[in-house]
All heavy atoms as a GROMACS GRO file, in nm:
protein
  604
    1MET      N    1   0.084  -0.113  -0.001
    1MET     CA    2   0.000   0.003  -0.001
    1MET      C    3   0.087   0.121   0.003
    1MET      O    4   0.057   0.218  -0.073
    1MET     CB    5  -0.091   0.003   0.121
    1MET     CG    6  -0.164   0.127   0.147
    1MET     SD    7  -0.337   0.103   0.160
    1MET     CE    8  -0.376   0.261   0.213
    2ILE      N    9   0.196   0.129   0.080
    2ILE     CA   10   0.275   0.246   0.085
    2ILE      C   11   0.348   0.261  -0.036
    2ILE      O   12   0.369   0.373  -0.093
    2ILE     CB   13   0.375   0.231   0.213
    2ILE    CG1   14   0.304   0.255   0.340
    2ILE    CG2   15   0.496   0.317   0.196
    2ILE    CD1   16   0.272   0.411   0.365
    3ASN      N   17   0.394   0.152  -0.099
    3ASN     CA   18   0.462   0.164  -0.224
    3ASN      C   19   0.376   0.212  -0.336
    3ASN      O   20   0.426   0.285  -0.425
    3ASN     CB   21   0.518   0.018  -0.265
    3ASN     CG   22   0.631  -0.019  -0.184
    3ASN    OD1   23   0.704   0.062  -0.126
    3ASN    ND2   24   0.662  -0.154  -0.178
    4GLU      N   25   0.245   0.185  -0.336
    4GLU     CA   26   0.152   0.237  -0.431
    4GLU      C   27   0.138   0.385  -0.422
    4GLU      O   28   0.124   0.472  -0.511
    4GLU     CB   29   0.016   0.174  -0.417
    4GLU     CG   30   0.022   0.026  -0.459
    4GLU     CD   31  -0.122  -0.043  -0.434
    4GLU    OE1   32  -0.205   0.035  -0.402
    4GLU    OE2   33  -0.120  -0.166  -0.444
    5ILE      N   34   0.135   0.430  -0.291
    5ILE     CA   35   0.118   0.576  -0.254
    5ILE      C   36   0.251   0.650  -0.309
    5ILE      O   37   0.240   0.764  -0.373
    5ILE     CB   38   0.096   0.604  -0.119
    5ILE    CG1   39  -0.049   0.549  -0.078
    5ILE    CG2   40   0.109   0.753  -0.086
    5ILE    CD1   41  -0.075   0.560   0.062
    6ILE      N   42   0.355   0.596  -0.283
    6ILE     CA   43   0.493   0.655  -0.318
    6ILE      C   44   0.511   0.650  -0.468
    6ILE      O   45   0.555   0.753  -0.519
    6ILE     CB   46   0.604   0.588  -0.245
    6ILE    CG1   47   0.596   0.621  -0.093
    6ILE    CG2   48   0.747   0.644  -0.295
    6ILE    CD1   49   0.696   0.548  -0.003
    7SER      N   50   0.485   0.546  -0.531
    7SER     CA   51   0.518   0.530  -0.676
    7SER      C   52   0.411   0.598  -0.763
    7SER      O   53   0.432   0.644  -0.871
    7SER     CB   54   0.518   0.383  -0.720
    7SER     OG   55   0.407   0.324  -0.710
    8MET      N   56   0.278   0.601  -0.722
    8MET     CA   57   0.165   0.657  -0.796
    8MET      C   58   0.166   0.617  -0.941
    8MET      O   59   0.168   0.706  -1.031
    8MET     CB   60   0.177   0.816  -0.777
    8MET     CG   61   0.153   0.863  -0.640
    8MET     SD   62   0.141   1.043  -0.642
    8MET     CE   63   0.141   1.066  -0.462
    9ASN      N   64   0.176   0.484  -0.960
    9ASN     CA   65   0.172   0.440  -1.098
    9ASN      C   66   0.278   0.489  -1.188
    9ASN      O   67   0.263   0.517  -1.308
    9ASN     CB   68   0.039   0.450  -1.169
    9ASN     CG   69  -0.075   0.377  -1.104
    9ASN    OD1   70  -0.045   0.270  -1.039
    9ASN    ND2   71  -0.198   0.424  -1.096
   10GLY      N   72   0.400   0.513  -1.137
   10GLY     CA   73   0.511   0.566  -1.212
   10GLY      C   74   0.528   0.710  -1.217
   10GLY      O   75   0.624   0.758  -1.259
   11TYR      N   76   0.432   0.782  -1.163
   11TYR     CA   77   0.440   0.925  -1.163
   11TYR      C   78   0.486   0.976  -1.019
   11TYR      O   79   0.488   1.109  -1.008
   11TYR     CB   80   0.299   0.991  -1.197
   11TYR     CG   81   0.253   0.958  -1.332
   11TYR    CD1   82   0.157   0.861  -1.351
   11TYR    CD2   83   0.302   1.021  -1.440
   11TYR    CE1   84   0.115   0.841  -1.483
   11TYR    CE2   85   0.268   0.996  -1.574
   11TYR     CZ   86   0.170   0.907  -1.592
   11TYR     OH   87   0.130   0.877  -1.714
   12GLY      N   88   0.522   0.899  -0.931
   12GLY     CA   89   0.554   0.946  -0.792
   12GLY      C   90   0.674   1.033  -0.798
   12GLY      O   91   0.675   1.131  -0.723
   13ALA      N   92   0.780   1.004  -0.880
   13ALA     CA   93   0.898   1.092  -0.882
   13ALA      C   94   0.865   1.235  -0.922
   13ALA      O   95   0.917   1.336  -0.854
   13ALA     CB   96   0.998   1.031  -0.977
   14TYR      N   97   0.772   1.250  -1.018
   14TYR     CA   98   0.738   1.380  -1.058
   14TYR      C   99   0.651   1.453  -0.955
   14TYR      O  100   0.671   1.569  -0.924
   14TYR     CB  101   0.666   1.380  -1.189
   14TYR     CG  102   0.732   1.305  -1.304
   14TYR    CD1  103   0.703   1.176  -1.345
   14TYR    CD2  104   0.847   1.364  -1.355
   14TYR    CE1  105   0.774   1.119  -1.441
   14TYR    CE2  106   0.926   1.295  -1.460
   14TYR     CZ  107   0.881   1.172  -1.495
   14TYR     OH  108   0.958   1.111  -1.596
   15VAL      N  109   0.560   1.384  -0.901
   15VAL     CA  110   0.463   1.438  -0.805
   15VAL      C  111   0.540   1.480  -0.676
   15VAL      O  112   0.526   1.592  -0.624
   15VAL     CB  113   0.356   1.338  -0.770
   15VAL    CG1  114   0.269   1.396  -0.648
   15VAL    CG2  115   0.264   1.327  -0.886
   16TRP      N  116   0.617   1.388  -0.619
   16TRP     CA  117   0.688   1.418  -0.495
   16TRP      C  118   0.800   1.527  -0.512
   16TRP      O  119   0.831   1.603  -0.427
   16TRP     CB  120   0.754   1.286  -0.446
   16TRP     CG  121   0.642   1.196  -0.391
   16TRP    CD1  122   0.615   1.073  -0.440
   16TRP    CD2  123   0.551   1.221  -0.284
   16TRP    NE1  124   0.505   1.026  -0.376
   16TRP    CE2  125   0.464   1.108  -0.282
   16TRP    CE3  126   0.532   1.324  -0.190
   16TRP    CZ2  127   0.362   1.103  -0.185
   16TRP    CZ3  128   0.429   1.313  -0.100
   16TRP    CH2  129   0.343   1.203  -0.098
   17SER      N  130   0.864   1.532  -0.634
   17SER     CA  131   0.963   1.632  -0.654
   17SER      C  132   0.893   1.766  -0.658
   17SER      O  133   0.946   1.870  -0.617
   17SER     CB  134   1.046   1.608  -0.779
   17SER     OG  135   0.968   1.609  -0.899
   18ALA      N  136   0.781   1.782  -0.733
   18ALA     CA  137   0.709   1.903  -0.740
   18ALA      C  138   0.655   1.942  -0.596
   18ALA      O  139   0.662   2.057  -0.566
   18ALA     CB  140   0.580   1.885  -0.839
   19PHE      N  141   0.612   1.843  -0.528
   19PHE     CA  142   0.556   1.878  -0.389
   19PHE      C  143   0.673   1.924  -0.308
   19PHE      O  144   0.659   2.026  -0.226
   19PHE     CB  145   0.496   1.755  -0.326
   19PHE     CG  146   0.454   1.770  -0.185
   19PHE    CD1  147   0.332   1.838  -0.157
   19PHE    CD2  148   0.528   1.724  -0.079
   19PHE    CE1  149   0.292   1.859  -0.023
   19PHE    CE2  150   0.486   1.741   0.048
   19PHE     CZ  151   0.365   1.803   0.079
   20SER      N  152   0.796   1.865  -0.311
   20SER     CA  153   0.908   1.903  -0.237
   20SER      C  154   0.957   2.043  -0.268
   20SER      O  155   0.985   2.125  -0.190
   20SER     CB  156   1.022   1.811  -0.248
   20SER     OG  157   0.977   1.676  -0.213
   21PHE      N  158   0.956   2.071  -0.397
   21PHE     CA  159   1.001   2.204  -0.447
   21PHE      C  160   0.910   2.314  -0.402
   21PHE      O  161   0.950   2.411  -0.358
   21PHE     CB  162   1.004   2.205  -0.599
   21PHE     CG  163   1.037   2.332  -0.655
   21PHE    CD1  164   1.162   2.386  -0.662
   21PHE    CD2  165   0.935   2.422  -0.715
   21PHE    CE1  166   1.200   2.507  -0.710
   21PHE    CE2  167   0.970   2.550  -0.764
   21PHE     CZ  168   1.097   2.591  -0.767
   22THR      N  169   0.772   2.285  -0.409
   22THR     CA  170   0.677   2.380  -0.355
   22THR      C  171   0.691   2.411  -0.206
   22THR      O  172   0.688   2.520  -0.164
   22THR     CB  173   0.531   2.338  -0.384
   22THR    OG1  174   0.529   2.316  -0.526
   22THR    CG2  175   0.437   2.435  -0.350
   23LEU      N  176   0.710   2.304  -0.129
   23LEU     CA  177   0.719   2.322   0.006
   23LEU      C  178   0.847   2.386   0.055
   23LEU      O  179   0.850   2.474   0.137
   23LEU     CB  180   0.720   2.173   0.082
   23LEU     CG  181   0.720   2.165   0.232
   23LEU    CD1  182   0.599   2.231   0.283
   23LEU    CD2  183   0.741   2.028   0.278
   24ILE      N  184   0.964   2.360  -0.014
   24ILE     CA  185   1.079   2.428   0.015
   24ILE      C  186   1.068   2.576  -0.025
   24ILE      O  187   1.113   2.664   0.048
   24ILE     CB  188   1.199   2.351  -0.064
   24ILE    CG1  189   1.226   2.228   0.002
   24ILE    CG2  190   1.326   2.445  -0.067
   24ILE    CD1  191   1.319   2.135  -0.076
   25SER      N  192   1.007   2.607  -0.138
   25SER     CA  193   0.992   2.744  -0.182
   25SER      C  194   0.912   2.821  -0.087
   25SER      O  195   0.936   2.938  -0.056
   25SER     CB  196   0.927   2.746  -0.322
   25SER     OG  197   1.010   2.685  -0.421
   26PHE      N  198   0.790   2.768  -0.042
   26PHE     CA  199   0.707   2.836   0.045
   26PHE      C  200   0.776   2.856   0.178
   26PHE      O  201   0.757   2.968   0.243
   26PHE     CB  202   0.576   2.766   0.072
   26PHE     CG  203   0.482   2.777  -0.036
   26PHE    CD1  204   0.364   2.705  -0.041
   26PHE    CD2  205   0.492   2.877  -0.138
   26PHE    CE1  206   0.276   2.719  -0.145
   26PHE    CE2  207   0.406   2.891  -0.243
   26PHE     CZ  208   0.288   2.811  -0.250
   27THR      N  209   0.855   2.766   0.233
   27THR     CA  210   0.927   2.774   0.355
   27THR      C  211   1.030   2.892   0.345
   27THR      O  212   1.047   2.974   0.434
   27THR     CB  213   0.998   2.644   0.399
   27THR    OG1  214   0.896   2.545   0.405
   27THR    CG2  215   1.071   2.657   0.533
   28ALA      N  216   1.105   2.889   0.234
   28ALA     CA  217   1.204   3.002   0.215
   28ALA      C  218   1.139   3.134   0.200
   28ALA      O  219   1.181   3.228   0.255
   28ALA     CB  220   1.286   2.972   0.081
   29LEU      N  221   1.020   3.138   0.128
   29LEU     CA  222   0.954   3.272   0.120
   29LEU      C  223   0.903   3.315   0.248
   29LEU      O  224   0.906   3.429   0.271
   29LEU     CB  225   0.831   3.248   0.028
   29LEU     CG  226   0.748   3.365   0.001
   29LEU    CD1  227   0.825   3.485  -0.071
   29LEU    CD2  228   0.623   3.333  -0.085
   30TYR      N  229   0.863   3.224   0.341
   30TYR     CA  230   0.818   3.260   0.476
   30TYR      C  231   0.931   3.331   0.557
   30TYR      O  232   0.912   3.426   0.618
   30TYR     CB  233   0.758   3.132   0.553
   30TYR     CG  234   0.733   3.172   0.694
   30TYR    CD1  235   0.621   3.233   0.731
   30TYR    CD2  236   0.828   3.131   0.792
   30TYR    CE1  237   0.590   3.269   0.866
   30TYR    CE2  238   0.794   3.157   0.927
   30TYR     CZ  239   0.685   3.229   0.959
   30TYR     OH  240   0.660   3.258   1.096
   31PHE      N  241   1.044   3.258   0.555
   31PHE     CA  242   1.163   3.314   0.631
   31PHE      C  243   1.216   3.439   0.568
   31PHE      O  244   1.242   3.528   0.650
   31PHE     CB  245   1.272   3.205   0.637
   31PHE     CG  246   1.230   3.100   0.737
   31PHE    CD1  247   1.212   2.964   0.702
   31PHE    CD2  248   1.203   3.121   0.871
   31PHE    CE1  249   1.183   2.870   0.780
   31PHE    CE2  250   1.178   3.023   0.962
   31PHE     CZ  251   1.171   2.893   0.921
   32VAL      N  252   1.212   3.463   0.442
   32VAL     CA  253   1.262   3.578   0.388
   32VAL      C  254   1.161   3.689   0.424
   32VAL      O  255   1.210   3.816   0.454
   32VAL     CB  256   1.280   3.568   0.229
   32VAL    CG1  257   1.282   3.706   0.161
   32VAL    CG2  258   1.390   3.478   0.195
   33THR      N  259   1.031   3.671   0.415
   33THR     CA  260   0.938   3.770   0.458
   33THR      C  261   0.951   3.800   0.609
   33THR      O  262   0.938   3.925   0.644
   33THR     CB  263   0.797   3.714   0.424
   33THR    OG1  264   0.788   3.687   0.289
   33THR    CG2  265   0.695   3.825   0.452
   34GLU      N  266   0.966   3.712   0.686
   34GLU     CA  267   0.985   3.732   0.834
   34GLU      C  268   1.115   3.819   0.866
   34GLU      O  269   1.099   3.921   0.939
   34GLU     CB  270   1.009   3.594   0.902
   34GLU     CG  271   1.015   3.607   1.054
   34GLU     CD  272   0.889   3.640   1.122
   34GLU    OE1  273   0.776   3.627   1.070
   34GLU    OE2  274   0.889   3.695   1.238
   35LEU      N  275   1.218   3.789   0.788
   35LEU     CA  276   1.336   3.871   0.812
   35LEU      C  277   1.318   4.021   0.754
   35LEU      O  278   1.365   4.107   0.827
   35LEU     CB  279   1.467   3.810   0.731
   35LEU     CG  280   1.513   3.683   0.788
   35LEU    CD1  281   1.624   3.623   0.700
   35LEU    CD2  282   1.573   3.714   0.927
   36GLN      N  283   1.251   4.031   0.655
   36GLN     CA  284   1.215   4.159   0.604
   36GLN      C  285   1.132   4.253   0.706
   36GLN      O  286   1.152   4.363   0.727
   36GLN     CB  287   1.150   4.163   0.469
   36GLN     CG  288   1.245   4.126   0.349
   36GLN     CD  289   1.176   4.120   0.218
   36GLN    OE1  290   1.052   4.104   0.212
   36GLN    NE2  291   1.252   4.116   0.114
   37LEU      N  292   1.031   4.173   0.759
   37LEU     CA  293   0.944   4.240   0.857
   37LEU      C  294   1.030   4.281   0.983
   37LEU      O  295   1.009   4.399   1.018
   37LEU     CB  296   0.834   4.135   0.900
   37LEU     CG  297   0.752   4.189   1.014
   37LEU    CD1  298   0.667   4.308   0.976
   37LEU    CD2  299   0.655   4.074   1.067
   38LEU      N  300   1.113   4.200   1.030
   38LEU     CA  301   1.199   4.234   1.146
   38LEU      C  302   1.284   4.358   1.111
   38LEU      O  303   1.309   4.446   1.194
   38LEU     CB  304   1.280   4.121   1.190
   38LEU     CG  305   1.195   3.998   1.253
   38LEU    CD1  306   1.293   3.889   1.282
   38LEU    CD2  307   1.128   4.045   1.376
   39LYS      N  308   1.335   4.361   0.988
   39LYS     CA  309   1.426   4.464   0.945
   39LYS      C  310   1.346   4.597   0.941
   39LYS      O  311   1.391   4.702   0.989
   39LYS     CB  312   1.477   4.434   0.808
   39LYS     CG  313   1.575   4.534   0.752
   39LYS     CD  314   1.617   4.496   0.603
   39LYS     CE  315   1.685   4.612   0.542
   39LYS     NZ  316   1.722   4.572   0.403
   40GLU      N  317   1.231   4.596   0.880
   40GLU     CA  318   1.146   4.710   0.878
   40GLU      C  319   1.099   4.760   1.009
   40GLU      O  320   1.082   4.882   1.034
   40GLU     CB  321   1.018   4.689   0.787
   40GLU     CG  322   1.054   4.666   0.638
   40GLU     CD  323   1.116   4.801   0.578
   40GLU    OE1  324   1.076   4.910   0.616
   40GLU    OE2  325   1.210   4.772   0.496
   41GLN      N  326   1.070   4.677   1.106
   41GLN     CA  327   1.030   4.706   1.244
   41GLN      C  328   1.147   4.778   1.309
   41GLN      O  329   1.131   4.879   1.381
   41GLN     CB  330   0.992   4.583   1.326
   41GLN     CG  331   0.852   4.536   1.282
   41GLN     CD  332   0.803   4.417   1.364
   41GLN    OE1  333   0.891   4.336   1.401
   41GLN    NE2  334   0.678   4.390   1.381
   42LYS      N  335   1.256   4.721   1.292
   42LYS     CA  336   1.386   4.786   1.352
   42LYS      C  337   1.404   4.928   1.296
   42LYS      O  338   1.440   5.026   1.371
   42LYS     CB  339   1.511   4.703   1.335
   42LYS     CG  340   1.516   4.582   1.422
   42LYS     CD  341   1.635   4.506   1.395
   42LYS     CE  342   1.637   4.375   1.470
   42LYS     NZ  343   1.762   4.297   1.442
   43ARG      N  344   1.394   4.937   1.166
   43ARG     CA  345   1.408   5.066   1.101
   43ARG      C  346   1.301   5.168   1.151
   43ARG      O  347   1.324   5.285   1.178
   43ARG     CB  348   1.395   5.057   0.956
   43ARG     CG  349   1.441   5.188   0.886
   43ARG     CD  350   1.472   5.168   0.741
   43ARG     NE  351   1.366   5.116   0.659
   43ARG     CZ  352   1.372   5.087   0.537
   43ARG    NH1  353   1.482   5.112   0.474
   43ARG    NH2  354   1.270   5.046   0.473
   44PHE      N  355   1.173   5.120   1.165
   44PHE     CA  356   1.068   5.205   1.216
   44PHE      C  357   1.098   5.249   1.365
   44PHE      O  358   1.075   5.373   1.397
   44PHE     CB  359   0.937   5.135   1.212
   44PHE     CG  360   0.815   5.215   1.260
   44PHE    CD1  361   0.755   5.310   1.181
   44PHE    CD2  362   0.782   5.196   1.395
   44PHE    CE1  363   0.642   5.379   1.224
   44PHE    CE2  364   0.666   5.275   1.440
   44PHE     CZ  365   0.601   5.366   1.359
   45ALA      N  366   1.142   5.153   1.440
   45ALA     CA  367   1.171   5.193   1.576
   45ALA      C  368   1.286   5.284   1.593
   45ALA      O  369   1.287   5.381   1.677
   45ALA     CB  370   1.212   5.065   1.655
   46TYR      N  371   1.385   5.278   1.501
   46TYR     CA  372   1.492   5.377   1.502
   46TYR      C  373   1.448   5.514   1.476
   46TYR      O  374   1.482   5.613   1.532
   46TYR     CB  375   1.602   5.321   1.407
   46TYR     CG  376   1.712   5.431   1.397
   46TYR    CD1  377   1.811   5.440   1.500
   46TYR    CD2  378   1.726   5.499   1.279
   46TYR    CE1  379   1.910   5.537   1.486
   46TYR    CE2  380   1.827   5.596   1.271
   46TYR     CZ  381   1.922   5.616   1.364
   46TYR     OH  382   2.019   5.711   1.361
   47LYS      N  383   1.372   5.512   1.360
   47LYS     CA  384   1.314   5.649   1.320
   47LYS      C  385   1.216   5.702   1.424
   47LYS      O  386   1.220   5.831   1.452
   47LYS     CB  387   1.251   5.637   1.181
   47LYS     CG  388   1.344   5.624   1.064
   47LYS     CD  389   1.275   5.633   0.936
   47LYS     CE  390   1.384   5.621   0.829
   47LYS     NZ  391   1.368   5.716   0.733
   48PHE      N  392   1.136   5.625   1.486
   48PHE     CA  393   1.046   5.668   1.579
   48PHE      C  394   1.127   5.728   1.698
   48PHE      O  395   1.084   5.815   1.768
   48PHE     CB  396   0.954   5.558   1.633
   48PHE     CG  397   0.842   5.611   1.717
   48PHE    CD1  398   0.727   5.680   1.669
   48PHE    CD2  399   0.857   5.586   1.848
   48PHE    CE1  400   0.626   5.720   1.758
   48PHE    CE2  401   0.759   5.623   1.939
   48PHE     CZ  402   0.641   5.692   1.894
   49GLY      N  403   1.228   5.653   1.737
   49GLY     CA  404   1.307   5.692   1.860
   49GLY      C  405   1.385   5.826   1.838
   49GLY      O  406   1.416   5.894   1.935
   50SER      N  407   1.407   5.862   1.709
   50SER     CA  408   1.475   5.985   1.683
   50SER      C  409   1.385   6.113   1.681
   50SER      O  410   1.431   6.220   1.663
   50SER     CB  411   1.560   5.978   1.556
   50SER     OG  412   1.472   5.965   1.446
   51LEU      N  413   1.251   6.080   1.695
   51LEU     CA  414   1.159   6.201   1.696
   51LEU      C  415   1.172   6.293   1.816
   51LEU      O  416   1.197   6.234   1.927
   51LEU     CB  417   1.022   6.152   1.670
   51LEU     CG  418   0.987   6.085   1.535
   51LEU    CD1  419   0.847   6.033   1.545
   51LEU    CD2  420   1.006   6.175   1.426
   52ASN      N  421   1.140   6.418   1.808
   52ASN     CA  422   1.135   6.498   1.924
   52ASN      C  423   1.004   6.461   2.005
   52ASN      O  424   0.918   6.388   1.946
   52ASN     CB  425   1.149   6.640   1.892
   52ASN     CG  426   1.030   6.701   1.815
   52ASN    OD1  427   0.919   6.639   1.817
   52ASN    ND2  428   1.056   6.803   1.738
   53VAL      N  429   0.986   6.518   2.124
   53VAL     CA  430   0.881   6.470   2.210
   53VAL      C  431   0.743   6.506   2.142
   53VAL      O  432   0.655   6.424   2.148
   53VAL     CB  433   0.886   6.543   2.342
   53VAL    CG1  434   0.769   6.515   2.437
   53VAL    CG2  435   1.016   6.496   2.410
   54ALA      N  436   0.725   6.621   2.080
   54ALA     CA  437   0.602   6.661   2.028
   54ALA      C  438   0.567   6.573   1.906
   54ALA      O  439   0.443   6.526   1.894
   54ALA     CB  440   0.595   6.804   1.985
   55LYS      N  441   0.662   6.544   1.825
   55LYS     CA  442   0.634   6.464   1.709
   55LYS      C  443   0.613   6.309   1.752
   55LYS      O  444   0.529   6.250   1.699
   55LYS     CB  445   0.751   6.471   1.610
   55LYS     CG  446   0.764   6.597   1.536
   55LYS     CD  447   0.870   6.597   1.432
   55LYS     CE  448   0.867   6.722   1.352
   55LYS     NZ  449   0.979   6.724   1.243
   56ALA      N  450   0.671   6.269   1.858
   56ALA     CA  451   0.655   6.132   1.907
   56ALA      C  452   0.508   6.121   1.958
   56ALA      O  453   0.446   6.013   1.936
   56ALA     CB  454   0.763   6.092   2.009
   57LYS      N  455   0.461   6.221   2.024
   57LYS     CA  456   0.334   6.223   2.089
   57LYS      C  457   0.234   6.215   1.970
   57LYS      O  458   0.126   6.136   1.985
   57LYS     CB  459   0.311   6.334   2.177
   57LYS     CG  460   0.185   6.330   2.255
   57LYS     CD  461   0.175   6.445   2.354
   57LYS     CE  462   0.039   6.438   2.430
   57LYS     NZ  463   0.028   6.546   2.520
   58ALA      N  464   0.244   6.293   1.876
   58ALA     CA  465   0.162   6.290   1.766
   58ALA      C  466   0.155   6.166   1.682
   58ALA      O  467   0.060   6.115   1.645
   58ALA     CB  468   0.197   6.412   1.656
   59ALA      N  469   0.273   6.109   1.669
   59ALA     CA  470   0.285   5.975   1.601
   59ALA      C  471   0.222   5.863   1.672
   59ALA      O  472   0.151   5.782   1.624
   59ALA     CB  473   0.437   5.943   1.583
   60ARG      N  474   0.232   5.867   1.820
   60ARG     CA  475   0.171   5.771   1.895
   60ARG      C  476   0.015   5.772   1.891
   60ARG      O  477  -0.057   5.672   1.916
   60ARG     CB  478   0.210   5.780   2.041
   60ARG     CG  479   0.346   5.726   2.067
   60ARG     CD  480   0.358   5.720   2.217
   60ARG     NE  481   0.510   5.690   2.255
   60ARG     CZ  482   0.554   5.573   2.267
   60ARG    NH1  483   0.486   5.469   2.249
   60ARG    NH2  484   0.683   5.561   2.297
   61SER      N  485  -0.047   5.893   1.855
   61SER     CA  486  -0.186   5.907   1.852
   61SER      C  487  -0.243   5.841   1.721
   61SER      O  488  -0.369   5.820   1.718
   61SER     CB  489  -0.226   6.056   1.866
   61SER     OG  490  -0.180   6.125   1.746
   62GLN      N  491  -0.164   5.814   1.624
   62GLN     CA  492  -0.213   5.755   1.496
   62GLN      C  493  -0.229   5.613   1.515
   62GLN      O  494  -0.144   5.533   1.568
   62GLN     CB  495  -0.113   5.783   1.382
   62GLN     CG  496  -0.104   5.930   1.344
   62GLN     CD  497   0.002   5.958   1.248
   62GLN    OE1  498   0.073   5.874   1.205
   62GLN    NE2  499   0.019   6.091   1.203
   63ASN      N  500  -0.340   5.554   1.462
   63ASN     CA  501  -0.370   5.412   1.484
   63ASN      C  502  -0.272   5.314   1.417
   63ASN      O  503  -0.227   5.222   1.491
   63ASN     CB  504  -0.509   5.384   1.414
   63ASN     CG  505  -0.632   5.442   1.490
   63ASN    OD1  506  -0.612   5.469   1.617
   63ASN    ND2  507  -0.740   5.460   1.425
   64ILE      N  508  -0.224   5.345   1.301
   64ILE     CA  509  -0.126   5.249   1.242
   64ILE      C  510   0.003   5.256   1.320
   64ILE      O  511   0.066   5.155   1.335
   64ILE     CB  512  -0.096   5.299   1.088
   64ILE    CG1  513  -0.027   5.186   1.026
   64ILE    CG2  514  -0.039   5.425   1.080
   64ILE    CD1  515  -0.095   5.053   0.997
   65ASN      N  516   0.048   5.371   1.363
   65ASN     CA  517   0.167   5.363   1.446
   65ASN      C  518   0.156   5.299   1.586
   65ASN      O  519   0.251   5.231   1.622
   65ASN     CB  520   0.215   5.515   1.473
   65ASN     CG  521   0.264   5.581   1.351
   65ASN    OD1  522   0.310   5.519   1.254
   65ASN    ND2  523   0.271   5.713   1.352
   66ARG      N  524   0.041   5.307   1.639
   66ARG     CA  525   0.018   5.235   1.770
   66ARG      C  526   0.019   5.089   1.736
   66ARG      O  527   0.076   5.005   1.818
   66ARG     CB  528  -0.126   5.256   1.834
   66ARG     CG  529  -0.109   5.368   1.935
   66ARG     CD  530  -0.236   5.396   1.998
   66ARG     NE  531  -0.318   5.497   1.925
   66ARG     CZ  532  -0.441   5.492   1.902
   66ARG    NH1  533  -0.514   5.402   1.957
   66ARG    NH2  534  -0.501   5.588   1.835
   67GLU      N  535  -0.040   5.042   1.622
   67GLU     CA  536  -0.035   4.900   1.590
   67GLU      C  537   0.103   4.850   1.563
   67GLU      O  538   0.147   4.742   1.612
   67GLU     CB  539  -0.124   4.875   1.470
   67GLU     CG  540  -0.138   4.726   1.428
   67GLU     CD  541  -0.219   4.703   1.310
   67GLU    OE1  542  -0.306   4.791   1.286
   67GLU    OE2  543  -0.202   4.610   1.242
   68ILE      N  544   0.196   4.931   1.493
   68ILE     CA  545   0.326   4.887   1.472
   68ILE      C  546   0.405   4.885   1.600
   68ILE      O  547   0.483   4.786   1.630
   68ILE     CB  548   0.396   4.983   1.373
   68ILE    CG1  549   0.326   4.959   1.225
   68ILE    CG2  550   0.536   4.956   1.353
   68ILE    CD1  551   0.360   5.072   1.138
   69LEU      N  552   0.382   4.986   1.682
   69LEU     CA  553   0.458   5.001   1.805
   69LEU      C  554   0.425   4.888   1.907
   69LEU      O  555   0.516   4.847   1.989
   69LEU     CB  556   0.441   5.132   1.867
   69LEU     CG  557   0.504   5.257   1.795
   69LEU    CD1  558   0.462   5.389   1.855
   69LEU    CD2  559   0.665   5.238   1.807
   70SER      N  560   0.297   4.841   1.901
   70SER     CA  561   0.261   4.740   2.002
   70SER      C  562   0.331   4.600   1.963
   70SER      O  563   0.346   4.524   2.047
   70SER     CB  564   0.111   4.706   1.988
   70SER     OG  565   0.078   4.665   1.867
   71ASN      N  566   0.375   4.590   1.828
   71ASN     CA  567   0.450   4.470   1.798
   71ASN      C  568   0.595   4.475   1.814
   71ASN      O  569   0.666   4.373   1.788
   71ASN     CB  570   0.409   4.437   1.659
   71ASN     CG  571   0.272   4.398   1.634
   71ASN    OD1  572   0.209   4.335   1.731
   71ASN    ND2  573   0.214   4.432   1.520
   72ILE      N  574   0.650   4.588   1.846
   72ILE     CA  575   0.794   4.600   1.865
   72ILE      C  576   0.826   4.605   2.012
   72ILE      O  577   0.781   4.697   2.082
   72ILE     CB  578   0.846   4.734   1.791
   72ILE    CG1  579   0.802   4.734   1.639
   72ILE    CG2  580   0.986   4.750   1.813
   72ILE    CD1  581   0.851   4.850   1.573
   73PRO      N  582   0.908   4.515   2.060
   73PRO     CA  583   0.957   4.513   2.194
   73PRO      C  584   1.053   4.632   2.225
   73PRO      O  585   1.122   4.677   2.136
   73PRO     CB  586   1.020   4.385   2.214
   73PRO     CG  587   1.068   4.347   2.079
   73PRO     CD  588   0.962   4.400   1.984
   74ASN      N  589   1.060   4.676   2.346
   74ASN     CA  590   1.156   4.776   2.397
   74ASN      C  591   1.121   4.921   2.343
   74ASN      O  592   1.205   5.001   2.323
   74ASN     CB  593   1.303   4.743   2.357
   74ASN     CG  594   1.340   4.610   2.413
   74ASN    OD1  595   1.293   4.578   2.523
   74ASN    ND2  596   1.427   4.538   2.344
   75ILE      N  597   0.996   4.950   2.318
   75ILE     CA  598   0.958   5.092   2.281
   75ILE      C  599   0.848   5.134   2.383
   75ILE      O  600   0.764   5.076   2.416
   75ILE     CB  601   0.912   5.101   2.144
   75ILE    CG1  602   1.020   5.078   2.046
   75ILE    CG2  603   0.843   5.231   2.109
   75ILE    CD1  604   1.038   5.155   1.924
   0.00000   0.00000   0.00000
């Protein structure tokens, strides 16, 4: 039974290689996206930290900035 699933009437090599390629590609895409997100969060935190008090207060009042800041530790 397992051999039938693996071989798939002779098409198993093509199916499993395509499945593996897709799985590896999606995994790599996930990690690249995660690294880019962390990079952008650090850049945002650096720019936010360099604002003067009045501008920082105004930035904290914006919804999108509050959402971003809530996901960044140490701010």
